[in-house]
N, C-alpha and C positions, 0 to 999 in steps of 0.2 A: 414118600417122595415129596419133594418141594418143587413148586413151579417157579422157575427163574427166567427172567427176561434179560437178555444180553444184547447190548448195542454193539454193532460192528461198523467200523469205518476204515477207509484206506484212500490215499490219494497218490501212492507211488507204486511202481513195479506192477503194472496191470491190475488196478484196483478190483475189478470184478473177479479176476482169478484169485486175488488175495482173499476176498470174502468167501468164494466157493471153497477154497482150501481150508479156511477157518471153520466153515460149516462142517466139512468132513472131519476135522479135528474135534469139534464140539460133539459130533455124533459118536466119536470113539472114546469119549471120557468115561472113566470107570463109574459104575453105579449110576449111569445117566442115560438119557434118551433124548435125542433131538425130536421135538414134536412138530414145530412149524417155524417158518421164516417168512418175513414180509418180502414184498418185491424189493429190488435194489432201487435206491434213490440217488440222484445227483444233487449235491448241495454245495453252496459256496463255503469257502474256508472261514472259520471263526476268527482265526488269527491273521497273520500277515496275508495280504491279498496277492502277493507275488508268488503264489504256489498254486498247483492245479486244484480243480474242484475235487470234492470228495465223493466217494460212493459209500452209501450208508444202508444199513438194514437193521432189523431187530429180530432176534431168534428167541423162541421159547424152548426151554429144555425142562425136563423133569429129572431131578437128581437127588441122590442121598448124600452127596458131598456137602460138608459143612461150608459156610461162606468163605472162611479163610483158605480152606483146601481148594475150593473152586477158584478163588482169586489166584492162588499159586498156579493152578492148571492153565488159566487163561493167560497169565503172564508168560508161562512157558510156551504156549502156542504163539504168542506175539514174537517172542525171541526166535523161535524156530522159523518164523516167516520174515526175519530180518529187521525186526523192530529195534531201533536204537533210542534209548531214553536220553534226551538232551535237555539242556537248561530251557530252551525255547519250548514252553508248554504247548503252544498252539501251532507248532511247525508241522511240516509235512511228515507223513509216516507210512510205512508199508502196511501196518495193521494196528488198530486200536480196538480192544475188547473191553467193554465196560459192563459190569454187573449193575443193571438198572434197578431191578426189583428181585427180592428173594422172598418168595411167599408174601406174607403180610408183615414181615419183620422190619423193624427200624434199627439200624446198626450204626454206631458211631465209634470207629476205632481210628488210630493214627493213619493206617494205610487202607482203610475201607469205610466208605460211607454209603449206606443203603437206606432209603432210595438214593440213587445217584444224585448228587447235588445240582446237576444241570438239567435233570429230567423235565421239569415243569416249564422250561423256557426255550428249549431247543427244538426247532421244527424238524430237524433231521432225526430226532428221537421220537417226538410225539406222534407224527404222522405214520411212520412205519409201525410203531407200537399200537396205535389205534387200528391200523389195518388188521392186525391179528388178535386184538383184545378190545373190541368195541365197548363191552360192558364193564371194563375194568374200573375198580375204585382203588385209589392209592391208599396206603396204610394210614395216611392222615385224614382220610374220609373224602377227599376230593375226587370227583368223577373225571376220568380221562377225557370223556367227550367234552366236558366244559373247558378243560385246558386246551384242547385242540381248537375249539371255537374261538378262543382268545388269542391263538398263536398265528401270526402271519406266516405264509409259506416262504417268503424271502427267496423266491426263485426255485424252491424245491420241486423236483419233478421225478416221477417214476421212470425207470429205464424201460424202454420198449424191448421186449424179448423178440428175437427174430427166429 
């Protein structure tokens, strides 16, 4: 089994519900098990500011799926939840699932880069990841705790569960 961290994000069509549905789908993946998920966080959009704030989280799964097979599964989950891939890379979306880390592997393919290229700079990835993996060291040797220390929160806040 491989330990895989997946970033979840949504800012359309009831984002918290989108993330909960995505977690259910991740837990149903073949040869996989959902181990843990961070709290949900509210973050400002990276792209155009005329869109709603995002809800983000990071999940840990254990899987026997190979990276490209897992990518295919996550993209299918996105499509089932109404994801439309548009030219505007940073636009609003119902669901975004990003494979952040796949074990200790470094993968560079045309349609998949692991560790995820934005991992080290995005507060909405670093803080939820740190919540569930405080001792994590990235494949490049950098400690996650050091990256979190250097990353401003930019208004990121955990959602209070009621």
